[in-house]
C-alpha positions in Angstrom: 0.8 -13.4 -35.3 -0.5 -15.2 -32.2 2.5 -17.5 -32.0 4.8 -14.5 -32.3 2.8 -12.9 -29.4 3.3 -16.1 -27.3 7.0 -16.1 -27.9 7.3 -12.4 -26.9 5.5 -13.0 -23.6 7.7 -16.0 -22.7 10.9 -14.1 -23.5 9.9 -11.1 -21.4 8.9 -13.4 -18.5 12.1 -15.4 -18.6 14.4 -12.4 -19.0 12.7 -10.5 -16.1 12.7 -13.4 -13.8 16.3 -14.4 -14.3 17.7 -10.8 -14.2 15.8 -10.2 -10.9 17.1 -13.5 -9.5 20.8 -13.1 -10.5 21.2 -9.4 -9.8 19.3 -9.4 -6.5 18.8 -6.4 -4.3 17.1 -3.2 -5.5 18.6 -3.4 -9.0 17.2 -6.9 -9.6 13.8 -5.8 -8.2 13.6 -2.7 -10.4 14.5 -4.7 -13.6 12.0 -7.4 -12.7 9.3 -4.8 -12.2 10.1 -2.9 -15.4 9.8 -6.2 -17.4 6.6 -7.1 -15.6 4.9 -3.9 -16.3 6.1 -3.9 -19.9 4.6 -7.4 -20.3 1.4 -6.2 -18.6 1.1 -3.3 -21.1 1.6 -5.8 -24.0 -1.2 -8.0 -22.5 -3.6 -5.1 -22.3 -2.8 -3.7 -25.8 -2.2 -7.0 -27.5 -4.6 -9.5 -29.2 -7.3 -11.3 -27.2 -6.3 -14.5 -25.4 -6.7 -17.5 -27.7 -7.5 -19.7 -24.7 -8.4 -18.8 -21.1 -9.3 -22.0 -19.1 -6.9 -21.1 -16.2 -6.9 -17.3 -16.7 -9.5 -16.8 -15.6 -12.3 -19.3 -16.3 -10.9 -21.3 -13.3 -11.6 -18.4 -11.0 -15.2 -18.2 -12.1 -15.6 -22.0 -11.8 -14.1 -21.9 -8.3 -16.6 -19.2 -7.3 -19.5 -21.2 -8.7 -18.3 -24.4 -7.0 -18.1 -22.5 -3.7 -21.6 -21.2 -4.1 -23.0 -24.7 -5.0 -21.3 -26.3 -1.9 -22.1 -23.6 0.6 -25.2 -24.2 2.8 -27.9 -21.5 2.6 -27.1 -20.1 6.1 -23.5 -19.7 5.1 -24.2 -18.1 1.8 -26.1 -15.3 3.6 -22.8 -14.3 5.2 -21.1 -13.6 1.9 -21.6 -11.8 -1.4 -20.5 -13.4 -4.7 -19.4 -11.0 -7.4 -18.2 -11.6 -10.9 -16.0 -8.8 -12.3 -15.4 -8.2 -16.0 -12.6 -6.4 -17.9 -9.8 -7.2 -15.4 -7.1 -7.2 -18.1 -8.2 -3.8 -19.5 -7.3 -2.1 -16.2 -9.6 -3.8 -13.7 -12.5 -1.8 -15.1 -15.2 -3.9 -13.5 -13.7 -4.1 -10.0 -12.7 -0.5 -10.0 -16.2 0.6 -11.0 -17.8 -1.6 -8.3 -15.4 -0.2 -5.7 -16.1 3.4 -6.7 -19.9 2.7 -6.4 -19.5 1.0 -3.0 -16.9 3.0 -1.0 -17.7 1.3 2.3 -17.0 -2.1 0.8 -13.9 -0.7 -0.9 -12.4 0.5 2.4 -13.7 -1.9 5.0 -14.9 -5.3 3.6 -12.6 -8.3 3.3 -12.7 -9.2 -0.4 -11.3 -12.5 -1.6 -10.5 -12.7 -5.3 -9.7 -15.9 -7.2 -7.5 -15.6 -10.3 -5.7 -18.5 -12.2 -6.5 -21.1 -9.6 -6.8 -24.1 -11.9 -3.1 -25.2 -12.5 -0.5 -25.7 -9.8 0.0 -27.6 -6.6 0.9 -24.5 -4.5 -2.1 -22.4 -3.5 -1.1 -18.8 -2.6 -3.3 -16.7 -0.4 -1.9 -13.1 -0.7 -3.5 -10.5 1.5 -3.0 -6.7 1.7 -1.9 -5.4 5.1 -5.4 -4.1 6.0 -6.9 -7.5 5.1 -4.4 -9.4 7.3 -5.2 -7.1 10.2 -8.9 -8.0 10.2 -10.0 -10.5 12.8 -11.6 -12.8 10.2 -8.4 -13.1 8.3 -7.1 -15.6 10.9 -10.0 -17.9 10.1 -9.1 -17.7 6.4 -5.5 -18.8 7.1 -6.8 -21.6 9.3 -9.2 -22.9 6.6 -6.4 -23.4 4.0 -4.5 -26.6 5.2 -2.3 -29.0 3.2 -4.3 -31.9 1.7 -4.9 -33.8 -1.5 -1.3 -33.0 -2.6 -2.0 -29.2 -2.5 0.1 -26.9 -0.3 -1.2 -23.5 0.8 1.0 -20.5 1.5 -0.3 -17.4 3.2 1.7 -14.2 2.4 1.5 -10.5 2.6 1.8 -8.4 -0.5 5.5 -7.5 0.2 7.7 -9.4 -2.3 4.8 -10.6 -4.4 3.4 -9.4 -7.7 -0.2 -10.2 -8.6 -2.1 -7.6 -10.4 -5.7 -8.6 -10.2 -9.1 -7.4 -9.0 -8.3 -7.5 -5.3 -6.1 -4.4 -5.9 -9.2 -2.2 -6.1 -10.0 -2.9 -2.4 -8.2 -1.8 0.7 -8.8 -5.2 2.4 -8.2 -7.3 -0.8 -7.0 -10.9 -0.9 -6.1 -12.9 -3.9 -5.9 -16.7 -4.2 -3.8 -18.0 -7.1 -2.5 -21.5 -7.9 1.2 -21.8 -8.8 4.0 -24.1 -9.7 7.4 -23.7 -8.1 10.9 -24.1 -9.5 14.2 -23.7 -7.9 15.8 -20.4 -8.8 12.5 -19.0 -10.1 10.1 -19.3 -7.2 6.3 -19.5 -7.7 4.9 -18.9 -11.2 1.7 -19.4 -13.2 2.1 -21.4 -16.4 0.8 -21.1 -19.9 -1.5 -18.1 -19.3 -2.0 -15.8 -22.4 -0.9 -18.6 -24.7 -2.6 -21.3 -26.8 -1.7 -23.8 -24.1 -4.1 -22.3 -21.5 -6.5 -25.2 -21.9 -6.5 -26.9 -18.5 -7.9 -26.5 -15.0 -7.6 -29.2 -12.4 -11.0 -30.0 -10.7 -9.0 -31.0 -7.6 -7.9 -27.3 -7.3 -11.4 -26.1 -7.6 -12.7 -28.6 -5.0 -9.9 -27.6 -2.6 -10.6 -23.9 -2.8 -14.4 -24.4 -2.5 -14.0 -26.6 0.5 -11.6 -24.2 2.2 -13.8 -21.2 1.6 -16.9 -23.0 2.9 -14.9 -23.9 6.0 -13.9 -20.2 6.3 -17.4 -19.0 6.0 -18.6 -21.5 8.6 -16.1 -20.1 11.1 -17.4 -16.5 10.7 
């Protein structure tokens, strides 16, 4: 049953990606989004992930690594939050946002999801997040090194449904691989093969976020 589930996910992802690429324009975008949300529904309603090292143990590990490296005076500039039930409709982050409306609307929130595999580090910010003065420091702190290449984007043209969506000034950090004709993609999530996370990625993100906090 689980192997069947894995095959279904891979087929949906491949079909949506290739249709979106070849058709282009609005038709390609619509088809790609329909396939994406169909896959998302299957992930929510389907069986539990057999493995989850990258999705999203790596995000938790990166957060803990950041906390461990950050000096006490810098830790006092930030709050560290662990959200649960993201794949059941972002229940944890939505509940936190509802209970803290000021944070929901005004605070820059940086979310880490699937950061353990991939040499391309994407920093994707909502428009309100990118308009905040401190966002410039965030972009400056993510520089190419150790074979890792950062990319800072707005949400237009990207699809990443994670806990940052619950916040007006949300930012998500995700590690990806890149393939010609396909663009950026995360690999092996929601499959038995999600068993790896690169410590180099966690170190890079922790160092970058510590540098960002030092600039505030």
